Residue, then its C-alpha position, 0 to 999 in steps of 0.5 A: m500500500n502506498e502511504r505517500m498520498i497526495v491528498g488534502t492540504g498536506t504539510l504546511e510550509s509553516e510546519w517545515q519552517a518551524w522544524p530545525g532539521l530543515g535549516q540543518l541540511q548541509q549547504t551546497t553550491m552550484l559547482e558542487l552539484v554540477p562541475h564546470s565540465a558537466r552538462t545538466v539534464i533535467i528530467s521533468p515528468h510534467p511541464d512545470d516540475e522543472v521549474l518547481a523543483t530546480g527553477g533556481l538552479l536553472a536560473m543560476l546555470a543559465g546565468d553562468a552560460r552552462e549547457t543545460c537540457v530539459l526533458a519533458v516526459t509528458d505534456g501534462e494533458a491530464s491535469h484538468p479532468g472533466s474540463a470543458q475549457w481545457p480538454g487534453h489536446l488543448l492542454t498539450r499545446q498550452r502546457r508546452g508553451e507555458s514550459l517554454a515561456g518559463l524556461e525563457l524567463l529563467g534564461l535558458l536558450p531556445g532549443s534547450r527543451t525536448t519532449l517525449g510526449l508520453p501519456d500523462g499519468q502512465v509513465q510507468a507503462h512506458r518506463e523502458d521508453v524513457v530508459a532507451w531515450l536517455g541511453d542514447f542521449l546521456r553522456p558519462d559526465d552528465v549530471v542528471i536531475s530527476t524527481w525523487e523515486l519515492d515522491g508519491h506521484p506515480d509519474h515522478e517515481a517512474s521517471a526517477q526509476a527510468t533515470a536511475k537505470a539509464c544513469a547506471r548504464t551510462g555512468a552519468r551522475h543521478i541527483q534527485v529532487p523532492v516535489w510532492m514529498w513536502h506535501w505528504a511527509s512530515p518534519g523528521d519523517t523516517r521515510v525520507p533520506w534526510r542525510r543524503m539531502v543538501r540545500l542550495c541557497l538561491p541568489t535573489d535574482a534566481t528566486d525572482r526568475k523562478k517566481l516569474a517562471i512559475a507564473a508562466h504556468r497559468t493553467q496550473l495556477e487558476p481554478q478549474d472550470s470543473g470546480r476543482a481547485p488550482v493544481l498549484g494552490s497557495v499552500v503548494l506554492a509556499r513550499m516551492l518558493r523558498p529561497f533555497e532548493v533541496f537535492i538528494l545526492p546519490e548513495 
């Protein structure tokens, strides 16, 4: 049974901020995460995960003119079930555009984003397709950053599992980032590998760019015509707009 459920409001940011363990995570730098000689490859299960998880790092890498690629595994076309305004085919086009706009605001060059177009919500069934694509694309000296393999969302977990398999084959370094973990976990949760986590403090410019990039994903920020709340409500955004980002280093 999966107890990592993404339901309700989740753990509030005020609870995370009140926990001393968050501030005690070891600090890291951009260069420690991604050496000068390395290309950065971000694996994004949906067209906003790259900004939510690593928007600050991406802005820093862009500011340093570093080679960076974003792989969008799905187009996020299932984010508005039952919507008349945003049926899947329209969401596909819209969310691709939102992702491109967000990456441009972070400073990434045109052409830095590639999409596999796998079905939203069904990455597990196509996991080997991701492994095969990455096997052809990755270089041994790449730093590959995916969502966490136990993040709670099935697409996040399948993307991470595929990334781990491809990195093991190619020799690329695999770093993971929690996204929905901050929702279902609680401070000090023993299911979370706190000892492998590091925090990257973001310069003000990177934080500002990340906010602008998130704002580009307007389909995820607005109430849905089906009556559903925004995918990225204020509680979620509070957890994603910290002045730092957290990464899980390899064992």
